[in-house]
C-alpha positions as CSV (number, residue, x, y, z in Angstrom):
1,M,-33.5,20.4,5.5
2,K,-36.8,18.5,5.7
3,I,-37.6,17.6,9.3
4,G,-40.4,15.6,10.7
5,I,-41.4,16.3,14.3
6,L,-43.3,13.7,16.3
7,G,-45.0,15.5,19.2
8,A,-46.3,19.0,19.3
9,G,-45.9,19.8,23.0
10,R,-43.5,22.2,24.6
11,I,-40.4,20.9,23.0
12,G,-41.9,19.8,19.7
13,A,-43.7,23.1,19.0
14,T,-40.7,25.2,20.1
15,V,-38.3,23.3,17.9
16,A,-40.8,23.6,14.9
17,R,-40.8,27.4,15.3
18,L,-37.0,27.5,15.5
19,F,-36.4,25.2,12.5
20,V,-38.9,27.1,10.3
21,A,-37.3,30.5,11.3
22,A,-33.9,29.0,10.3
23,G,-35.2,28.1,6.8
24,H,-35.9,24.4,7.3
25,E,-39.2,22.8,6.2
26,V,-41.1,21.1,9.0
27,V,-44.0,18.6,9.2
28,I,-45.3,18.3,12.7
29,S,-47.7,15.7,14.2
30,N,-49.3,14.6,17.4
31,S,-51.6,11.9,18.6
32,R,-54.8,14.0,18.1
33,G,-54.3,14.5,14.3
34,P,-53.5,17.4,12.0
35,E,-56.6,19.4,12.6
36,S,-55.6,20.0,16.2
37,L,-52.5,21.7,15.0
38,R,-54.2,24.3,12.8
39,A,-53.2,27.3,14.9
40,L,-49.6,26.2,15.2
41,V,-49.3,25.7,11.4
42,A,-50.8,29.1,10.8
43,E,-48.1,30.6,13.0
44,L,-45.4,28.6,11.3
45,G,-46.2,29.9,7.8
46,A,-45.4,28.3,4.4
47,R,-42.6,26.1,5.7
48,G,-44.7,24.5,8.4
49,H,-47.2,21.7,7.8
50,A,-49.2,19.3,10.0
51,A,-49.7,15.6,9.2
52,S,-50.3,12.2,10.7
53,V,-47.5,10.7,12.8
54,N,-46.6,8.3,10.0
55,E,-46.6,11.0,7.4
56,A,-44.4,13.2,9.5
57,A,-41.9,10.3,10.0
58,A,-41.9,9.5,6.2
59,F,-41.4,13.2,5.3
60,G,-38.2,14.1,7.1
61,E,-34.6,13.6,6.2
62,A,-34.4,13.8,9.9
63,T,-37.1,13.0,12.4
64,L,-37.3,14.5,16.0
65,L,-39.0,12.4,18.7
66,A,-40.6,14.6,21.3
67,V,-43.4,12.3,22.5
68,P,-43.8,10.7,26.0
69,W,-41.0,8.1,26.3
70,H,-43.1,5.5,27.9
71,L,-45.6,5.4,25.1
72,A,-44.0,2.9,22.7
73,A,-47.0,3.2,20.4
74,A,-46.2,6.9,19.8
75,V,-43.1,5.9,17.9
76,P,-43.9,4.8,14.3
77,S,-42.9,1.7,12.6
78,S,-39.1,1.2,12.2
79,N,-39.7,0.8,8.4
80,L,-40.6,4.6,8.2
81,L,-37.3,5.6,9.9
82,R,-34.9,3.1,8.4
83,G,-31.7,4.8,7.4
84,K,-32.9,8.2,8.6
85,I,-31.4,10.5,11.2
86,V,-33.6,10.2,14.3
87,I,-33.1,12.9,17.0
88,D,-34.2,11.6,20.4
89,A,-35.3,14.5,22.5
90,M,-37.2,12.3,25.0
91,N,-36.5,11.5,28.6
92,P,-37.6,8.4,30.5
93,Y,-40.2,10.1,32.7
94,K,-42.8,8.0,34.5
95,P,-46.4,9.2,34.1
96,E,-46.7,9.4,37.9
97,G,-43.4,11.2,38.3
98,G,-39.8,10.2,38.6
99,F,-37.8,8.3,36.0
100,Y,-37.6,4.7,34.9
101,D,-34.7,2.6,36.1
102,L,-33.0,1.4,33.0
103,G,-30.1,-0.3,34.7
104,D,-27.0,-0.2,32.6
105,S,-28.9,1.0,29.6
106,T,-29.9,4.6,28.5
107,S,-33.2,5.9,27.2
108,S,-31.9,6.4,23.6
109,E,-30.4,2.9,23.6
110,E,-33.9,1.6,24.5
111,V,-35.5,3.7,21.7
112,L,-32.9,2.3,19.2
113,K,-34.1,-1.2,20.1
114,R,-37.5,-0.2,18.7
115,L,-35.9,1.5,15.7
116,P,-32.8,-0.7,15.0
117,E,-31.9,0.7,11.6
118,A,-32.3,4.4,12.5
119,R,-29.3,6.7,12.8
120,M,-29.9,7.7,16.4
121,V,-28.7,11.0,17.9
122,K,-29.5,12.0,21.4
123,A,-30.1,15.8,21.5
124,F,-32.5,18.5,22.7
125,N,-33.4,16.5,25.9
126,T,-31.3,18.5,28.4
127,I,-32.6,22.0,27.7
128,Y,-35.7,23.6,29.3
129,Y,-38.2,24.5,26.6
130,E,-38.3,28.2,27.7
131,H,-34.6,28.4,27.3
132,L,-34.9,26.7,23.9
133,A,-37.4,29.3,22.9
134,T,-35.5,32.3,24.1
135,R,-31.7,31.7,24.4
136,G,-30.8,31.1,20.8
137,R,-28.3,33.8,19.6
138,K,-27.1,33.6,16.0
139,D,-25.3,36.9,16.6
140,L,-22.9,35.4,19.1
141,P,-19.8,33.3,18.4
142,V,-20.7,29.6,18.7
143,E,-18.6,29.1,21.8
144,E,-20.5,31.9,23.6
145,R,-24.0,30.4,22.8
146,H,-26.1,28.3,25.0
147,A,-25.0,24.6,24.8
148,I,-27.2,21.8,23.4
149,Y,-25.6,18.4,23.9
150,L,-25.6,15.5,21.5
151,A,-24.5,11.9,21.6
152,S,-24.4,9.3,18.9
153,D,-22.4,6.4,17.5
154,D,-23.1,7.7,13.9
155,L,-20.6,10.5,13.3
156,P,-22.1,11.8,10.0
157,A,-25.6,11.9,11.7
158,K,-24.1,13.7,14.7
159,D,-22.5,16.3,12.4
160,A,-25.8,16.9,10.6
161,V,-27.6,17.5,13.9
162,A,-24.8,19.7,15.1
163,T,-25.3,21.8,12.0
164,L,-29.0,22.0,12.8
165,I,-28.3,23.2,16.3
166,E,-26.0,25.9,15.0
167,S,-28.6,27.0,12.5
168,I,-31.0,27.9,15.3
169,G,-28.5,29.9,17.3
170,F,-27.2,27.4,19.8
171,A,-23.9,25.6,20.3
172,P,-23.6,21.8,19.7
173,V,-21.4,20.1,22.4
174,D,-20.5,16.5,21.7
175,T,-20.7,14.2,24.8
176,G,-19.6,11.1,22.9
177,S,-21.2,7.8,22.2
178,L,-24.9,7.0,22.5
179,R,-24.2,4.9,25.6
180,E,-21.7,7.0,27.6
181,G,-22.7,10.3,26.2
182,G,-26.3,9.5,26.4
183,R,-25.9,8.6,30.0
184,L,-24.3,11.9,30.7
185,Q,-27.4,13.6,29.2
186,Q,-29.9,11.7,31.3
187,P,-32.1,13.7,33.8
188,E,-30.3,14.7,37.0
189,S,-26.9,14.6,35.5
190,P,-24.7,17.6,36.2
191,I,-25.4,19.2,32.8
192,Y,-29.2,18.6,32.7
193,N,-31.1,21.9,32.4
194,Q,-28.0,24.0,33.2
195,T,-27.5,27.2,31.2
196,F,-23.9,26.6,30.2
197,T,-22.5,28.2,27.2
198,A,-20.4,25.9,25.0
199,R,-17.2,27.4,26.6
200,E,-18.6,27.0,30.1
201,A,-19.7,23.4,29.4
202,R,-16.2,22.4,28.1
203,A,-14.6,24.1,31.1
204,F,-16.9,22.2,33.4
205,F,-16.0,18.9,31.7
206,R,-12.3,19.7,31.9
207,N,-12.7,20.4,35.6
208,E,-14.3,16.9,36.0
209,L,-11.4,15.4,34.0
210,H,-8.6,17.2,35.8
211,K,-7.4,13.9,37.3
212,L,-6.9,12.6,33.8
213,A,-5.1,15.5,32.2
214,D,-4.2,19.1,33.1
215,V,-5.0,20.4,29.7
216,L,-7.3,18.6,27.3
217,P,-7.8,19.7,23.7
218,D,-11.5,20.0,22.4
219,G,-11.0,17.1,20.1
220,A,-10.2,14.7,22.9
221,L,-13.3,15.6,25.0
222,P,-15.8,13.1,23.6
223,R,-13.5,10.1,24.2
224,A,-12.6,11.3,27.7
225,L,-16.3,11.8,28.5
226,E,-16.9,8.2,27.7
227,A,-14.5,7.2,30.4
228,L,-16.5,9.3,32.9
229,G,-19.9,8.1,31.8
230,P,-20.1,4.9,34.0
231,L,-19.4,7.0,37.2
232,R,-22.6,7.5,39.1
233,A,-21.4,9.9,41.7
234,W,-20.4,13.2,40.1
235,P,-18.4,15.6,42.3
236,N,-19.2,19.3,42.3
237,K,-22.6,19.0,40.7
238,P,-23.9,22.5,40.1
239,P,-26.6,23.5,42.6
240,G,-30.2,23.2,41.5
241,S,-31.6,21.3,38.6
242,G,-33.7,24.0,37.1
243,K,-37.1,23.2,35.7
244,S,-38.4,19.7,35.2
245,G,-37.9,19.9,31.4
246,K,-41.1,18.0,30.8
247,Y,-42.7,18.3,27.4
């Protein structure tokens, strides 16, 4: 797959390495220009290239956003991403610390307002970059791999991103719609920066859903998670939130 990556910080550079190693072709960009990425591109090899932000956005069948969420100018024109899969790996951090209060909205819904014709998928925002770099295991069954969560209203786009996640040795775990699933993936949620395997993640969700059903098949999880999304107070939140996850 051809993938454009906007942002070459911790998440962007790590994802570029993983995608190239899995056989995908990557064009990566940052605000400082292609020359500043010479060392990274040399490391990536023949499948990795550097370009301007607009060139990276235009290149990809899918485009991953890993730039500071508050910098609206860092996201290119919606014309360049019209009809494309856009993977939102951003979190709504404030420059001075903490998070923006988005009220009833989620960070990906706000990004979608800037890119209204993009096929938006929320993914790669809940995993600490060092875990992303080191915990991929293609040798393990998918259910025993480290979970990467994804949310979207576009099911074919979600399936495509799930395939990408599997290709780099992780397990895609569907949290539902962009609104409710995206809310579950926001910072300080009970799954944020946790090192759950896919099996453990689903067991955790089932535990949270035990009042709704004693046994819930995997296929019913996304819809049930949507019912949980509006709840602000999560019981039994795992202790500790890990690293900050900043890019």
